[in-house]
C-alpha positions as CSV (number, residue, x, y, z in Angstrom):
1,M,-16.7,-4.7,-8.9
2,Y,-14.4,-4.7,-5.8
3,H,-14.8,-7.1,-2.9
4,E,-13.0,-6.2,0.2
5,E,-11.4,-8.5,2.7
6,I,-9.7,-7.5,5.9
7,D,-6.2,-9.0,6.5
8,F,-6.3,-9.5,10.3
9,K,-2.5,-9.7,10.6
10,T,-2.1,-6.1,9.3
11,G,-5.7,-4.8,9.6
12,I,-5.4,-3.6,6.0
13,E,-8.1,-4.2,3.4
14,M,-7.0,-6.3,0.5
15,T,-8.5,-6.0,-2.9
16,E,-10.0,-9.4,-3.7
17,T,-10.8,-8.8,-7.4
18,I,-8.6,-7.0,-9.9
19,K,-9.9,-6.3,-13.3
20,L,-7.7,-7.1,-16.3
21,T,-8.1,-5.9,-19.9
22,T,-7.9,-8.3,-22.8
23,D,-4.4,-6.9,-23.6
24,Q,-3.2,-7.6,-20.1
25,I,-4.5,-11.2,-20.2
26,K,-2.7,-11.7,-23.5
27,L,0.5,-10.3,-22.0
28,M,0.2,-12.6,-19.0
29,S,-0.3,-15.6,-21.3
30,L,2.8,-14.5,-23.3
31,F,4.7,-14.1,-20.0
32,Q,3.8,-17.7,-19.0
33,N,4.8,-19.1,-22.4
34,V,8.1,-17.3,-22.5
35,T,9.2,-17.7,-18.8
36,G,7.4,-20.8,-17.6
37,A,6.3,-18.8,-14.5
38,T,2.7,-17.6,-13.9
39,A,2.0,-13.9,-13.5
40,R,-0.6,-12.9,-10.9
41,D,-1.1,-9.5,-12.4
42,C,0.1,-7.3,-15.2
43,I,0.2,-3.5,-15.3
44,E,0.8,-1.6,-18.5
45,D,2.5,1.7,-17.6
46,E,2.3,3.7,-20.8
47,K,3.8,6.8,-19.2
48,L,7.1,5.0,-18.5
49,D,6.8,2.6,-21.5
50,R,7.0,-0.6,-19.4
51,V,5.0,-3.6,-18.4
52,I,5.1,-4.7,-14.7
53,F,4.3,-8.3,-13.9
54,V,3.5,-9.5,-10.4
55,V,4.8,-13.1,-9.9
56,N,4.0,-15.6,-7.2
57,P,6.5,-15.9,-4.3
58,G,9.5,-18.1,-5.2
59,K,9.1,-17.8,-9.0
60,M,11.3,-14.8,-9.6
61,G,14.3,-16.9,-10.6
62,L,12.3,-18.9,-13.1
63,A,10.8,-15.7,-14.6
64,I,14.2,-13.9,-14.9
65,G,16.1,-16.9,-16.2
66,K,19.8,-17.7,-16.2
67,G,21.7,-14.4,-16.4
68,G,18.5,-12.6,-17.2
69,S,18.1,-14.4,-20.5
70,T,14.3,-15.2,-20.2
71,I,13.4,-11.6,-19.2
72,R,15.4,-10.2,-22.1
73,N,13.6,-12.6,-24.5
74,L,10.3,-11.3,-23.2
75,Q,11.4,-7.7,-23.5
76,N,12.3,-8.3,-27.2
77,V,8.9,-9.8,-27.8
78,V,6.8,-7.1,-26.1
79,K,9.1,-4.3,-27.3
80,R,8.9,-2.6,-23.9
81,N,10.8,-2.7,-20.7
82,V,9.6,-5.5,-18.4
83,E,9.7,-5.2,-14.6
84,L,9.0,-8.0,-12.2
85,V,7.7,-7.8,-8.6
86,E,7.4,-10.8,-6.3
87,Y,4.0,-10.8,-4.6
88,S,3.5,-10.9,-0.8
89,D,0.3,-10.9,1.2
90,D,2.0,-8.6,3.7
91,P,1.9,-5.0,2.4
92,A,5.3,-4.1,4.0
93,D,7.0,-7.1,2.4
94,F,5.3,-6.4,-0.9
95,L,6.7,-2.8,-0.8
96,K,10.2,-4.1,0.1
97,N,10.0,-6.5,-2.9
98,M,9.1,-3.5,-5.2
99,L,11.8,-1.2,-3.9
100,N,14.8,-3.5,-3.3
101,Q,14.8,-5.4,0.0
102,K,18.5,-4.8,0.7
103,L,18.1,-1.0,0.6
104,V,14.9,-0.7,2.6
105,S,15.4,-0.6,6.4
106,E,11.8,-0.4,7.5
107,V,8.2,0.0,6.2
108,K,5.6,1.6,8.5
109,I,1.9,1.5,7.5
110,N,-0.4,4.0,9.1
111,K,-4.0,4.9,8.9
112,R,-4.3,8.7,8.4
113,L,-6.9,10.9,10.0
114,D,-9.0,10.9,6.8
115,G,-9.1,7.1,7.0
116,S,-6.8,6.6,4.1
117,M,-3.7,4.3,4.4
118,Q,-0.1,5.6,4.1
119,A,3.1,3.7,3.8
120,I,6.4,5.3,5.0
121,V,9.4,3.5,3.6
122,L,12.7,4.2,5.4
123,V,15.9,4.0,3.4
124,D,19.5,5.2,4.0
125,A,19.9,8.7,2.7
126,K,22.8,7.7,0.5
127,K,20.6,5.0,-1.2
128,K,17.4,7.0,-1.6
129,G,18.1,7.9,-5.2
130,I,18.5,4.2,-6.1
131,V,15.3,3.2,-4.3
132,V,13.3,6.0,-5.9
133,G,14.7,5.2,-9.3
134,R,15.4,7.2,-12.4
135,E,12.5,9.6,-13.0
136,G,10.9,8.2,-9.9
137,R,10.0,5.0,-11.7
138,N,10.4,2.7,-8.7
139,A,8.5,5.0,-6.4
140,E,5.7,5.2,-9.0
141,K,5.6,1.4,-9.3
142,A,5.3,1.2,-5.5
143,R,2.4,3.7,-5.5
144,L,0.6,1.9,-8.3
145,L,0.8,-1.6,-6.8
146,A,0.3,-0.5,-3.1
147,K,-3.0,1.2,-4.1
148,R,-4.0,-1.7,-6.4
149,Y,-3.5,-4.4,-3.8
150,F,-3.9,-2.8,-0.4
151,Q,-5.7,0.6,-0.9
152,I,-2.6,2.4,0.3
153,S,-3.1,5.8,-1.2
154,S,0.3,7.3,-0.2
155,V,3.8,5.9,-0.3
156,L,6.5,8.1,1.1
157,I,10.2,7.2,0.7
158,Q,12.2,8.9,3.4
159,S,15.5,8.8,5.2
160,P,15.3,8.3,9.0
161,E,16.8,11.7,9.8
162,K,14.1,13.4,7.7
163,I,11.1,11.8,9.5
164,M,8.7,14.0,11.4
165,E,6.3,12.1,13.6
């Protein structure tokens, strides 16, 4: 059951309750045991054979470990790719965290005519491929998490010269 709460700073509804499967809870426990960091959430993406962990702000370094050693250990244990995203209460910052802050110039969040929420992520045209990721994996991660946390049903990654208002 979902409980909704309005974030008055952004006017966007946040999901208060996220359901986890037993497997996801086990993965989160394993994550904490291996990394020493606590995961807020865990998404199993079977299509791209990966597990995405959402970690609390400021805990990315602990989760990754020196030279990436901790995250490699975790990948060896779960036998899948592991991706990390640093959580933020602000949907624009959360999207930047998912897509590489250094490459995202701006995130605009709009309410569409049908009432659904849409995020437009602006990136340099030369960097768009890196932001979207191989096989669209980064874009898919952004869509999954934006919908799960902020009911944002559409995430568009665009270059400024391609935007039509």
